[in-house]
N, C-alpha and C positions, 0 to 999 in steps of 0.2 A: 688597817681600817683608818688610822689617823692620816696616813699618806694619801688615801683616796679622798678623804674628806678635804684636805688641803688642796689637792689637785682640782676637786670640783669647785672649791671657792675661787681659786685663781681662774679657773675656766669661766666661771659666772662673771667675774670682774672683767675678763677680756671680752666676753660676749655682750656685756651690758655696758652702756656708755650713757653719760648725761652731759648736757651742754647747756651753758647759759652765758658764754662769752661770744661776743660778735666778732667775727673776723671776715675780712673781704677776700674773696677768692675769684679766679677766673671761672665763669659758668659756661658750660657747654650750651649751645642752642637747644639741643634736644631735652634739657632738664625740665623746662617749663611746659607742662601740659595743662590744657584747660579742663578743670574738673567742674562739671555743671551740676550734677546731682550728688548728694551725700547720702549714703545709707549706712546704717550701723549694724553689725552682727551681734548675736547674743554675746559673743565673747567680749566685744567692745563694751557692751552694757555691763557685763560682770566686772570688767576691769574698772570702769568708772565707779561702780557701786562699792568696790573694795577700797579704791582710793578715797572716795567721800566718806565712807564709814571710818576709815582710818583718821582722816582729817577731823572729823566730828569727835572722835575719841581723844584727840589731841587739843580740843578747844578751838579748832579752826573752823571756818565756813566751808560748806560743800561747794564744789565747782559746777558751773553750768556748762553744758556742751555749747561749743562755738562752731557752727558749720564752717566758717571761713578758716578756722584753725585746723579743722578736720580736712578741709580741702588741701592745705599744705602738708598735713601728715600723709594723706593718700598719695600725693605726688612724690613725697620723699620715699614712702614705702615701695612705690614702683621703681624708684631709682635704685633703692638698695637691693631689690629683687633682681634687677637687670645687672647689677654689679656683683651679685652673689655674696655680699657681706654687709653687715651692719656698719653704719657710719653716721657722722654728723656732717657730711660733705654738704656745702651750701647752706648751713644754718643761718648765715648772715642774710641770705636772700629771703628764707622763710620769715625771719625776724622783721626784716624791712618791708616785705609784703603786708605783714599784719599791722605794722605801725602805719602803713599808708592806707590800707583798706577799712581797718576798724579802729584806728586811733590807739593801737595797743601801746601801753606805757613801758611794759617789760615783757620779754618772751624767753622761755627756756624750754628744754625738751629732754625727754628720755627716749631712748631706743633700745630694742632688744631683738634677739634672734632665737628661734629654736624652742621656745616654751610651748607646751600644748594646753595649758590651762591658766586661767586668770590668777588663781591663788598662788601658784608657784612663781609666776611673773612678778606679781605685786610684792610677795615675800622677798624675792631676790632684790628688787628695787629698794625696798625698806632696809635691807641688810647692806646696802652700798651708800656711803655717805653722801655722795653727790646726788644720787637719784632721790634719796630720802630729802635732802635739802629742797629739791624742786618740788616734790610732793607736799612738803610742809611749808612752802613759802606762804606767809600769811598774807602777802599782797596779792596772790593769784585769785582771780575771780572766775576764770573760765578755762576749759580744757577742750583740745581738739584730739581726736583719737583715730587711728587706723591700725587694723590688723589685716595683713595681706599674706596669703600662702604662695610660695613658689611652686614650681612644677613638680617638685618632689614632696609637697605637703608640709614644708617647714614654714612656721610663722614668723614674719618680721612685724615688729611693733614700733609704732611712733606715737608718743603722747606730747602734745605741745601745751605748755602752761602759759596762760596769758593774764596780764593785769590790764583791765580797761579803765 
């Protein structure tokens, strides 16, 4: 049983990634899609509620949804689905876009794959130091979110934390 628990913890750490470091990379032309409308699923709202409840329990302010950050999250989820794997590819681009469009001061993100409910996802992020640091960032004011299912029904998640 202990080996199974250890394997699951390692698997979660592999499937969960957080990012807050800017790095410049070559961007394929197909990466940028124009997202016009943003809509949120019930799962998105549940994730945000759990994150905000946690932040409040830690003496931090709740995060407001920022549609521009959600557009970046939607675009990134579409990319991850097309690649068949979670990643932080082109984080620098998302960060720069938000700095230009909404005057973001700082940008960080959490991504994940495969979770079927908000509680399991947020619990896994809170049990990961890098993800928890992004969630607990006292300077963050806003959040962008996207949950996207692939053809097999597996969920991809991107949360983008922004300081305006």
